[in-house]
C-alpha positions in Angstrom: 39.8 -61.0 -69.9 38.7 -61.2 -66.3 42.2 -60.6 -64.9 42.8 -57.7 -67.3 39.5 -56.1 -66.2 40.4 -56.4 -62.5 43.9 -55.0 -63.1 42.4 -51.9 -64.8 40.1 -51.4 -61.9 43.0 -51.5 -59.5 44.9 -49.0 -61.6 42.0 -46.6 -61.6 41.7 -46.9 -57.8 45.4 -46.1 -57.4 45.0 -43.0 -59.5 42.2 -41.6 -57.3 43.3 -39.2 -54.5 43.4 -40.6 -51.0 41.2 -38.2 -49.2 38.9 -35.7 -50.9 35.3 -34.7 -50.7 33.6 -31.8 -48.9 32.5 -32.7 -45.4 29.2 -31.0 -45.9 28.3 -32.5 -49.3 29.9 -35.9 -49.3 26.5 -37.6 -49.3 25.1 -35.5 -52.1 24.7 -36.6 -55.7 27.5 -34.2 -56.8 30.1 -36.0 -54.7 30.0 -39.5 -56.1 33.7 -39.6 -57.0 34.8 -38.0 -53.7 32.6 -40.4 -51.8 34.3 -43.4 -53.5 37.8 -42.0 -52.8 36.8 -41.3 -49.2 35.6 -44.9 -48.8 38.8 -46.1 -50.3 40.8 -44.1 -47.8 38.7 -45.3 -44.9 39.1 -48.9 -46.1 42.9 -48.5 -46.0 42.9 -46.8 -42.7 40.9 -49.7 -41.2 42.8 -52.4 -42.9 44.0 -55.4 -40.9 47.6 -55.0 -41.9 49.3 -52.3 -39.8 51.7 -51.5 -42.7 48.9 -50.6 -45.0 47.3 -48.4 -42.2 50.6 -46.7 -41.6 51.2 -46.1 -45.3 47.7 -44.6 -45.6 48.3 -42.3 -42.7 51.7 -41.2 -44.0 50.0 -40.4 -47.4 47.3 -38.4 -45.7 49.9 -36.5 -43.6 51.8 -35.6 -46.8 48.8 -34.5 -48.8 45.4 -33.8 -47.4 46.6 -32.6 -44.0 49.4 -30.3 -45.2 49.4 -26.9 -43.5 50.0 -25.2 -46.8 46.5 -26.0 -48.0 44.3 -22.9 -48.4 40.8 -24.1 -48.7 39.3 -20.7 -49.0 41.6 -19.5 -51.8 40.0 -22.1 -54.2 36.2 -22.4 -54.3 36.6 -25.9 -55.8 38.9 -27.1 -53.0 37.7 -30.4 -51.5 38.1 -30.7 -47.8 39.0 -33.9 -45.9 35.7 -35.8 -45.6 34.3 -36.5 -42.1 34.4 -40.3 -42.6 38.2 -40.0 -43.2 38.6 -37.8 -40.1 36.7 -40.4 -38.1 38.8 -43.2 -39.4 42.0 -41.2 -38.5 40.7 -40.5 -35.0 40.1 -44.2 -34.6 43.7 -44.9 -35.4 44.8 -42.8 -32.5 43.9 -45.8 -30.4 45.6 -48.2 -32.7 47.6 -51.0 -31.1 50.4 -50.3 -33.5 52.2 -47.3 -31.8 53.7 -46.0 -35.1 50.2 -45.8 -36.6 48.9 -44.1 -33.4 51.6 -41.4 -33.4 51.1 -40.6 -37.1 47.3 -40.5 -36.7 47.6 -38.0 -33.8 50.0 -35.9 -36.0 47.4 -35.9 -38.7 44.9 -34.5 -36.2 47.4 -31.8 -35.2 47.8 -30.7 -38.8 44.1 -30.7 -39.4 43.5 -28.6 -36.2 46.2 -26.2 -37.3 44.4 -25.8 -40.6 41.2 -25.0 -38.8 43.0 -22.5 -36.6 44.3 -20.7 -39.7 40.8 -20.6 -41.2 39.3 -19.2 -38.0 41.9 -16.4 -38.0 41.3 -15.5 -41.7 38.8 -12.9 -42.8 37.2 -15.4 -45.2 36.2 -17.7 -42.3 33.2 -15.4 -41.5 31.5 -16.7 -44.7 32.0 -20.3 -43.5 30.7 -20.0 -40.0 28.1 -22.7 -40.4 30.8 -25.1 -41.8 33.1 -24.2 -38.9 30.4 -24.9 -36.4 29.8 -28.3 -37.9 33.5 -29.1 -37.8 33.7 -27.9 -34.1 30.9 -30.2 -33.1 32.4 -33.1 -35.0 35.9 -32.7 -33.5 34.7 -32.0 -29.9 34.6 -35.7 -29.1 38.3 -36.0 -30.0 39.2 -34.6 -26.6 37.8 -37.8 -24.9 39.7 -40.0 -27.3 43.0 -38.1 -26.8 42.6 -37.9 -23.0 42.0 -41.7 -22.9 45.1 -42.3 -25.0 47.2 -40.1 -22.8 46.0 -42.1 -19.8 47.2 -45.3 -21.5 50.5 -43.6 -22.4 51.0 -42.5 -18.7 50.3 -46.0 -17.4 52.5 -47.7 -20.0 55.5 -45.4 -19.5 55.2 -45.6 -15.7 55.0 -49.4 -15.9 58.1 -49.6 -18.1 60.1 -47.3 -15.8 59.3 -49.3 -12.7 61.8 -52.0 -13.6 65.5 -52.0 -13.1 67.6 -48.9 -12.7 69.0 -49.4 -16.2 66.3 -50.5 -18.6 67.1 -52.8 -21.4 67.2 -51.9 -25.1 63.8 -53.3 -25.8 62.3 -51.4 -22.8 64.0 -48.1 -24.0 62.5 -48.7 -27.5 59.1 -49.3 -26.0 59.3 -46.1 -23.9 60.4 -44.1 -26.9 57.4 -45.4 -28.9 54.9 -44.5 -26.2 56.7 -41.1 -25.8 56.1 -40.3 -29.5 52.4 -41.1 -29.0 52.3 -39.0 -25.9 53.8 -36.0 -27.6 51.5 -36.1 -30.6 48.3 -36.6 -28.5 49.2 -33.9 -26.1 49.8 -31.5 -29.0 46.5 -32.3 -30.5 44.8 -31.8 -27.2 46.4 -28.4 -26.8 45.0 -27.2 -30.1 41.6 -28.6 -29.3 41.5 -26.7 -26.0 42.7 -23.5 -27.6 40.3 -23.6 -30.6 37.2 -25.6 -29.6 35.0 -24.5 -26.8 32.9 -27.6 -27.0 35.9 -29.8 -26.5 36.9 -27.9 -23.4 33.4 -28.4 -22.0 33.7 -32.1 -22.4 37.1 -32.0 -20.6 35.5 -30.1 -17.7 33.1 -33.0 -17.3 36.1 -35.2 -16.4 38.4 -32.5 -15.0 39.6 -34.8 -12.2 40.9 -37.3 -14.7 42.3 -34.4 -16.9 44.4 -33.0 -14.0 45.5 -36.5 -12.8 46.8 -37.4 -16.3 48.6 -34.0 -17.0 50.2 -33.7 -13.5 51.1 -37.4 -13.7 52.9 -36.9 -17.0 54.7 -33.8 -15.8 55.9 -35.7 -12.8 56.9 -38.7 -14.8 58.4 -37.4 -18.0 61.9 -36.3 -18.5 61.4 -35.4 -22.2 60.9 -31.6 -22.4 58.9 -31.7 -25.7 56.2 -34.0 -24.4 56.1 -32.1 -21.1 55.8 -28.8 -23.0 52.5 -29.8 -24.5 51.2 -31.2 -21.2 52.0 -27.9 -19.5 50.6 -25.9 -22.3 47.3 -27.9 -22.0 47.0 -27.0 -18.4 47.9 -23.3 -19.1 45.3 -23.0 -21.8 42.6 -24.9 -20.0 43.0 -22.7 -16.8 42.3 -19.5 -18.7 39.2 -18.0 -16.9 38.1 -21.5 -15.9 37.2 -21.3 -12.2 35.9 -24.9 -11.9 39.2 -26.3 -13.2 41.1 -23.9 -11.0 39.3 -25.1 -7.9 40.3 -28.7 -8.7 43.9 -27.8 -9.3 44.2 -25.7 -6.1 42.6 -28.3 -3.9 44.4 -31.4 -5.2 47.6 -30.4 -7.0 48.9 -27.1 -5.6 51.3 -29.1 -3.3 52.3 -31.3 -6.2 56.0 -32.0 -6.7 55.6 -30.9 -10.4 56.1 -27.2 -9.7 59.4 -27.8 -7.9 60.6 -30.5 -10.4 60.3 -28.2 -13.4 60.6 -24.7 -12.1 63.9 -25.3 -10.3 65.6 -26.9 -13.4 65.9 -25.7 -17.0 68.4 -27.6 -19.1 67.1 -26.7 -22.6 65.0 -24.2 -24.5 62.1 -26.6 -24.4 62.4 -26.9 -20.6 62.2 -23.1 -20.4 58.9 -23.1 -22.3 57.6 -25.8 -19.9 58.6 -23.4 -17.0 56.8 -20.5 -18.6 53.6 -22.4 -19.2 53.7 -23.6 -15.6 54.2 -20.0 -14.4 51.3 -19.0 -16.7 49.2 -21.6 -15.0 50.1 -20.2 -11.6 49.1 -16.7 -12.9 45.7 -18.0 -14.0 45.2 -19.6 -10.6 46.2 -16.4 -8.9 43.5 -14.6 -10.9 40.8 -17.0 -10.0 41.5 -17.8 -6.4 39.8 -15.4 -3.9 42.0 -12.9 -2.2 42.6 -13.8 1.4 42.7 -17.6 1.1 45.8 -19.3 2.1 46.2 -20.7 -1.4 46.2 -17.2 -2.8 49.1 -16.4 -0.5 51.0 -19.5 -1.6 50.5 -18.7 -5.3 51.8 -15.2 -4.6 54.9 -16.7 -3.0 55.5 -19.0 -6.0 55.3 -16.1 -8.4 57.6 -14.0 -6.2 60.1 -16.8 -6.1 60.1 -18.0 -9.7 58.3 -15.4 -11.8 60.1 -12.2 -10.7 62.6 -13.6 -8.1 61.9 -11.3 -5.2 64.4 -11.3 -2.5 61.7 -10.3 0.0 59.4 -13.3 -0.7 58.7 -15.5 2.3 59.8 -19.1 2.6 57.2 -21.0 0.7 58.3 -24.2 2.3 56.5 -23.0 5.4 53.3 -22.7 3.4 53.5 -25.8 1.3 54.8 -29.3 2.0 57.2 -29.1 -1.0 60.2 -26.8 -0.5 60.1 -23.9 -3.0 63.4 -22.0 -3.2 65.5 -20.2 -5.8 67.5 -22.4 -8.2 71.0 -23.3 -6.8 72.6 -21.8 -9.9 71.2 -18.4 -9.1 72.2 -17.4 -5.6 71.1 -14.5 -3.3 69.5 -12.1 -5.8 68.4 -14.2 -8.7 66.5 -13.0 -11.8 63.0 -14.5 -12.2 62.0 -16.5 -15.2 59.9 -13.7 -16.7 62.7 -11.1 -16.2 65.3 -13.4 -17.8 63.3 -14.1 -20.9 62.5 -10.4 -21.3 66.2 -9.7 -21.6 66.9 -12.6 -24.0 67.1 -10.6 -27.2 69.2 -7.7 -28.6 70.1 -6.1 -31.9 73.4 -7.8 -32.3 71.9 -11.3 -31.8 69.0 -10.7 -34.3 71.4 -9.1 -36.9 73.7 -12.1 -36.8 70.8 -14.5 -37.2 69.5 -12.5 -40.1 72.9 -12.7 -41.8 72.9 -16.5 -41.2 69.4 -16.8 -42.6 70.2 -14.8 -45.7 73.3 -16.9 -46.4 71.2 -20.1 -46.0 68.5 -18.7 -48.3 71.0 -17.8 -51.0 72.4 -21.3 -50.8 68.9 -22.7 -51.1 68.0 -20.5 -54.1 71.3 -21.5 -55.8 70.6 -25.2 -55.2 67.0 -24.7 -56.5 68.4 -23.0 -59.6 70.9 -25.9 -60.1 68.1 -28.4 -59.7 66.0 -26.6 -62.3 68.9 -26.5 -64.8 69.4 -30.2 -64.2 65.8 -30.9 -64.9 65.9 -28.9 -68.1 69.0 -30.8 -69.2 67.4 -34.1 -68.4 64.3 -33.0 -70.3 66.3 -32.1 -73.3 68.1 -35.4 -73.3 64.8 -37.2 -73.0 63.3 -35.2 -75.9 66.2 -36.2 -78.1 65.4 -39.9 -77.4 69.1 -40.7 -77.7 69.9 -44.4 -77.1 71.6 -45.3 -73.9 74.6 -46.8 -75.7 75.3 -43.5 -77.5 75.0 -41.5 -74.3 77.5 -43.8 -72.5 80.0 -43.6 -75.4 79.7 -39.8 -75.5 80.2 -39.4 -71.8 83.2 -41.9 -71.8 84.8 -39.9 -74.6 84.4 -36.6 -72.7 85.8 -38.2 -69.6 88.9 -39.6 -71.4 89.6 -36.2 -73.0 89.4 -34.5 -69.6 91.8 -37.0 -68.0 94.3 -36.7 -70.9 94.2 -32.9 -70.7 94.8 -33.0 -67.0 97.6 -35.5 -67.2 99.3 -33.5 -69.9 99.0 -30.3 -67.9 100.4 -31.8 -64.7 103.3 -33.6 -66.4 104.5 -30.3 -67.8 105.1 -29.1 -64.3 108.6 -30.5 -63.5 108.5 -29.8 -59.8 105.5 -32.0 -59.2 106.1 -35.6 -58.3 104.5 -38.3 -60.5 103.0 -39.8 -57.4 101.1 -36.6 -56.8 99.9 -36.7 -60.4 98.6 -40.2 -60.0 96.9 -39.3 -56.7 95.2 -36.2 -58.2 94.0 -38.3 -61.2 92.6 -40.9 -58.9 90.7 -38.2 -56.9 89.4 -36.8 -60.2 88.2 -40.3 -61.2 86.5 -40.8 -57.8 84.8 -37.4 -58.1 83.7 -38.1 -61.7 82.0 -41.2 -60.6 79.8 -39.2 -58.2 81.7 -40.1 -54.9 82.2 -36.6 -53.5 84.4 -36.4 -50.4 82.9 -33.1 -49.4 79.1 -32.6 -49.3 77.5 -29.3 -49.7 75.2 -28.3 -47.0 71.5 -28.5 -47.9 70.1 -24.9 -48.1 66.6 -25.7 -46.9 68.0 -27.6 -43.9 70.2 -24.6 -43.1 67.3 -22.2 -43.2 65.3 -24.5 -40.9 68.2 -24.6 -38.4 68.4 -20.8 -38.3 64.6 -20.5 -37.8 64.7 -23.2 -35.1 67.3 -21.2 -33.2 65.3 -18.0 -33.7 62.0 -19.6 -32.5 63.8 -20.9 -29.4 64.6 -17.3 -28.5 61.5 -15.3 -29.7 58.8 -17.7 -28.5 59.7 -17.6 -24.8 59.8 -13.8 -25.0 56.4 -13.6 -26.5 55.0 -16.1 -24.0 56.6 -14.1 -21.1 54.9 -10.9 -22.3 51.5 -12.7 -22.5 51.9 -14.0 -19.0 53.0 -10.5 -17.7 50.0 -8.9 -19.4 47.7 -11.5 -17.8 49.3 -10.9 -14.4 48.7 -7.1 -14.6 45.0 -7.7 -15.4 44.7 -9.0 -11.8 44.8 -5.4 -10.5 42.9 -3.6 -13.3 39.6 -2.4 -11.7 36.4 -3.6 -13.3 33.9 -1.1 -14.6 31.7 -1.4 -11.5 34.6 -0.7 -9.2 36.0 2.6 -8.0 39.0 3.6 -10.0 41.8 5.4 -8.3 43.3 7.7 -10.8 46.3 8.6 -8.7 49.4 6.5 -9.5 50.9 7.6 -6.2 48.6 5.4 -4.1 50.7 2.6 -2.4 49.5 -0.9 -3.3 48.8 -3.3 -0.5 49.7 -6.3 -2.7 53.2 -7.6 -2.2 53.6 -8.9 -5.7 52.5 -5.6 -7.2 54.8 -3.7 -4.8 57.7 -5.9 -6.0 57.0 -5.1 -9.6 57.0 -1.4 -8.9 60.2 -1.8 -6.9 62.0 -3.6 -9.7 60.6 -1.0 -12.2 59.1 -3.6 -14.4 57.1 -0.9 -16.2 60.2 1.0 -17.2 61.9 -2.3 -18.3 58.9 -3.0 -20.5 59.2 0.5 -22.1 62.8 -0.1 -22.8 62.0 -3.4 -24.3 59.5 -1.8 -26.6 62.2 0.7 -27.6 64.7 -2.1 -28.2 62.3 -4.1 -30.4 61.5 -1.0 -32.5 65.2 -0.4 -33.0 65.6 -4.0 -34.1 62.7 -3.7 -36.5 64.3 -0.7 -38.1 67.5 -2.5 -38.8 66.3 -5.8 -40.2 64.7 -6.3 -43.6 61.0 -7.0 -44.1 61.7 -10.0 -46.3 63.0 -12.3 -43.5 60.8 -14.3 -41.2 62.2 -12.4 -38.2 60.4 -9.2 -39.2 56.7 -10.4 -38.7 57.8 -12.1 -35.4 59.3 -8.8 -34.2 56.1 -6.9 -35.2 54.0 -9.4 -33.2 56.3 -9.1 -30.2 56.1 -5.3 -30.3 52.3 -5.6 -30.3 52.4 -7.9 -27.3 54.9 -5.7 -25.5 52.7 -2.6 -26.0 49.6 -4.5 -24.8 51.6 -5.6 -21.7 52.6 -2.0 -21.1 49.0 -0.8 -21.4 47.9 -3.3 -18.7 50.8 -2.2 -16.5 49.6 1.4 -16.5 45.9 0.5 -16.2 46.7 -1.7 -13.2 48.6 1.1 -11.4 51.8 -1.1 -11.4 54.0 1.7 -12.9 55.9 3.6 -10.2 55.2 7.3 -9.9 58.8 8.4 -10.9 58.6 6.2 -14.0 55.6 7.9 -15.6 57.6 10.9 -16.9 60.5 8.6 -18.0 58.2 6.3 -20.0 56.4 9.3 -21.5 59.6 11.0 -22.7 60.9 7.6 -24.0 57.7 6.9 -26.1 57.2 10.5 -27.3 60.8 10.7 -28.5 60.4 7.3 -30.4 57.2 8.6 -32.1 59.0 11.8 -33.2 61.9 9.7 -34.6 59.7 7.3 -36.4 57.7 10.1 -37.9 60.8 12.0 -39.0 62.1 9.1 -41.2 61.6 9.5 -44.9 60.5 5.9 -45.5 57.3 4.5 -44.1 56.0 1.0 -44.0 53.3 -1.0 -42.3 55.6 -2.1 -39.5 56.5 1.4 -38.8 52.9 2.5 -38.7 52.1 -0.3 -36.4 54.9 0.8 -34.0 53.6 4.3 -34.0 50.1 3.1 -33.3 51.2 1.0 -30.4 53.3 3.9 -28.9 50.5 6.4 -29.2 48.1 3.9 -27.6 50.4 3.6 -24.6 50.8 7.4 -24.5 47.0 7.8 -24.4 46.8 5.5 -21.4 49.7 7.3 -19.7 48.1 10.7 -20.0 44.8 9.4 -18.6 46.6 8.2 -15.5 48.8 11.2 -15.1 48.1 14.2 -17.4 51.0 16.1 -15.8 53.5 14.3 -18.0 52.5 16.2 -21.2 54.6 19.1 -22.2 53.9 22.1 -24.5 56.2 20.6 -27.2 54.2 17.4 -27.1 51.0 19.3 -27.8 52.6 21.0 -30.8 54.0 17.8 -32.2 50.7 15.9 -31.8 48.9 18.8 -33.5 51.2 18.6 -36.5 50.9 14.8 -36.4 47.2 15.0 -37.2 47.8 16.8 -40.5 50.3 14.2 -41.7 47.8 11.5 -42.3 48.0 8.1 -40.6 46.0 5.1 -39.6 42.7 5.5 -37.8 44.0 4.0 -34.6 47.0 6.3 -34.5 44.7 9.3 -35.1 42.3 8.2 -32.4 45.2 7.8 -29.9 46.7 11.2 -30.8 43.3 12.9 -30.4 42.8 11.1 -27.1 46.1 12.4 -25.8 45.3 16.0 -26.8 41.8 15.7 -25.4 42.9 14.6 -21.9 45.9 16.9 -21.8 43.8 20.0 -22.7 40.9 19.1 -20.4 43.3 18.6 -17.5 45.5 21.6 -18.2 44.2 23.5 -15.3 45.9 21.2 -12.9 49.0 20.8 -15.0 52.3 22.7 -14.4 54.0 21.7 -17.6 51.7 23.1 -20.3 50.1 26.6 -20.6 46.9 27.1 -22.6 46.2 30.1 -24.6 43.1 31.0 -26.6 45.2 31.0 -29.8 46.5 27.5 -29.1 43.1 26.1 -28.3 41.6 27.8 -31.3 44.1 26.2 -33.7 43.4 22.7 -32.2 39.6 23.3 -32.4 39.9 24.4 -36.0 41.8 21.2 -36.9 39.2 19.1 -35.2 36.4 20.9 -37.0 38.1 20.2 -40.3 38.4 16.5 -39.4 34.6 16.5 -38.7 33.9 18.2 -42.1 36.1 15.9 -44.1 34.1 13.0 -45.6 37.2 10.8 -45.7 37.8 10.9 -41.9 37.4 7.5 -40.4 34.3 7.1 -38.1 36.4 6.2 -35.1 38.3 9.4 -35.5 35.1 11.4 -35.7 33.8 9.8 -32.5 37.0 10.6 -30.7 36.8 14.3 -31.8 33.2 14.4 -30.5 34.5 13.1 -27.2 37.2 15.7 -27.1 34.8 18.6 -27.8 32.5 17.3 -25.0 35.4 17.1 -22.6 36.6 20.6 -23.4 33.5 22.7 -24.0 31.4 20.8 -21.4 33.1 23.3 -19.0 31.2 26.5 -19.4 34.2 28.7 -18.8 36.4 26.9 -21.4 36.9 29.5 -24.1 33.2 30.0 -25.0 34.0 32.6 -27.7 36.2 30.0 -29.5 33.3 27.5 -29.4 31.0 30.1 -31.0 33.4 31.7 -33.5 34.5 28.3 -35.0 30.9 27.0 -35.1 31.7 23.8 -33.2 28.0 23.2 -32.5 27.1 23.1 -36.2 30.0 20.8 -37.0 29.0 18.4 -34.2 25.3 18.4 -35.4 26.3 17.5 -38.9 28.5 14.6 -37.7 25.7 13.4 -35.4 23.1 13.5 -38.2 25.5 11.6 -40.5 25.8 8.8 -38.0 22.1 8.7 -37.4 21.3 8.5 -41.1 23.4 5.4 -41.6 22.3 1.8 -41.0 25.6 0.8 -39.4 25.5 -1.3 -36.2 27.4 0.5 -33.4 29.2 -1.0 -30.5 27.9 -0.1 -27.0 30.8 2.3 -26.5 30.0 4.1 -29.8 26.3 4.2 -28.9 27.2 5.8 -25.6 29.3 8.5 -27.4 26.5 9.3 -29.8 24.0 9.5 -27.0 26.2 11.8 -24.9 26.7 14.0 -28.0 23.0 14.3 -28.5 22.6 15.4 -24.8 25.5 17.8 -25.1 24.0 19.5 -28.1 20.6 19.9 -26.4 22.4 21.4 -23.4 24.3 23.9 -25.6 21.2 24.9 -27.5 19.5 26.0 -24.3 22.3 28.3 -23.3 
């Protein structure tokens, strides 16, 4: 009886899930079962046998830490308990390297889950829980950094032997390399999502830099180096303390030359991009005029945009920095190359490959489902195995006899061929297929891997370029030079203007929108293209705001964007992706007209006026009104548009109707109020139109509506409302 009782208890423990229980309530009376299952998981994770620890980690990786989990979609979802997380974290330092690598991968999956929750709208209701999790995971940075230090020392020690390491040494290096990759990936996610973890890293920033630069100088594996470079890139974002450490101790490191001069794979290109992004972050944070600032500028000119006018950086730094040998005389920089890495033909061919792979996968899934149904029917009949074998043998014999009879009737076929075909038939019937069908899911993964290797460098390049342009965007407390014709004193900015990078960006936006129109929305390429369009438009905005667009290019970019908006609006079909493209284009046009109002034409005013009556998203409406507002207000100095009282009256009437419409979005109303203040703040700007269309009364009603609501406004919105109130008081006294 005793043995049976213990056996039943073991069976019950096996049936319990490995890791459940809410982290917040695992000590409460409502979580007794989850607490017991958590303790069971913790016990397995801390078992003396490494095989049991490894099996427990694999089970966690396949269940509780799966990225597909959606905790907020199910109110009864049980999160991974904190004791389990702590036990997994401990296994990162496990002496068994397989356990250590899997434990770090579990942390990666968990942090990716947390990142998805933070980006979701539902995460706002779980802010307290997210804060608790952030505090609990902040200490992981110290553990991961310590493990990476061990990895560096072990790999370095193993490589210091003979020129050709033995098989056992290669195996040892490979095991430590797997741990390095997983730990560096987890540290990346911590830096990008957990501010408390970054603060702990800053307390030991010397060690942080020493480990990362040591790994980048030591490693030949591009995947592990990718996460090390990404850690540095993310940590340097607006981090002056860390930037000072890197500039003083590691700016002359051989790491920059080692990786920036050689790129043998797609992963290596991503390493290069993250290193260039790190240089851009340092360039932002180092004071202008320092010798290090000059050196950083030379590196960006040499590698980022490949200027032929850049000075010899070998004279500035001890390590020679020169263009790659494979790109002589006038090379293209890394950022330029990646921005030209995608075209319509390439994306279309990949889309065809993905559709074929998906059709194969769906067909295989359908076959698998049919097979399961047949097996279920056979099981439901409860037919004895002997009867099944007899029936299958009978069918097999009948098929062979029919085939033999058919082949023997053909007189021109040799009997040896008959025997050979029968033998092939028998081999196939026993399940030994000579030709295997490709797995559909694997085929889809292969296509997506090729796609990611092309689109991810492009997106990262756009982010780096946008970050670079912000170096020259004036702050609010600085004097803003509105003239794009002022010559920049910065060599890097001059080179960007000379190479017409702004016009290249505009053409890239046009190309991406054309690609988006030709591919279907049901493929994974479509959301990636949408995201890339958004990044490209943001980069274009920073280019204009930083005065990095050459004077002749303003009109070209304006015509390019306005024509694209017209074409997108003229299509009969409309979708979210198309509306997002229109929104991005109009946002860029609003920035362009603020920098140079002369680019607006009469036909543009007419089109934008008709665009307001079509009905579109609030951001698109806001941008269109902003373009009209600036163009009309600056029309006195423009040579391309001519204002008449009739034209201004029609626009004013449309704006008044927008103010009177209760369905108009608040952001649109505020933009209209801004436009009216810009126009009619000038006493000689068609005063009769202002009185006849009762603009004052419409503005008063809108202001009263805002003041009667309990909505919290942003500082910018509060400023508009305050200016509107002052404007109305001024107009009443006239």
